[in-house]
N, C-alpha and C positions, 0 to 999 in steps of 0.2 A: 360189840366185840370186835377185836381185830383178830384174824386168822390167817395161818400162812401154813405149809406143808414142811415137814421135817422128819428125820429119821426116829422113830420110837423104838427103844431097846425093847419094850415089852412085846410089841406088836412083831418086830423083828422086819420092819418096812417102813417106807414112806407114808405118813399118815397127816391127817388136818388135825392141826393144833391151833387151839383159840385161847384168848386171854380171860380169865375168869374176871369177875367183879372184883374190883380192888380197892380195899379199904385204906390203903396208904397215898391214896391220891395221885397214882401215876397215870390214871386213866389208860389211852392206848399204849403208851409207852411202859406199860408194867412189865418187868423182868421174868414174871411167872408166866408160864405157858402150860396148858393142859391138853393132853391128847384126847380127842373126840371119841376115839374107839374105846379106849381101855380105861382113861382116866390118869393116865401115868402124868407126873408132871416134870417140867425141866425149868431151869432157871438160866435166863440168858445173861452173860456178864455184860454188863453195861459201862465197862471201866478196864482202863488199862494199866499194866503195870510191869516194870523191868524185871526180866530174869535174873536170879541169884546168878553170881560167877561161881562156877565150879571148879575145884581143882586149886585155888588159890589160898594160901593161908591169910587169914586177917593180920596185917600190919600193926605191929604195935608202935607207938608215937616215939619218936626219935627223943633221947635223951638231951638235955640243952648242952650244947659243946661251952666248953670252960676255956675263957683266953686269959693269957698272962696279963698283967697290968703293967 
């Protein structure tokens, strides 16, 4: 099992966390961690995504321009 120290909200301090047995086949890279003191679980995000743009209205596609023949 993989172990690391993280802040636990329930314990209100830094505690030892370990990876529980993973049925999904992640092994030591499992994103789920459990506090060894209280049993509180955390999920570590293993992916990134772009932040949404705030304050901008979505653009509507422009209507096709007509040309004279």
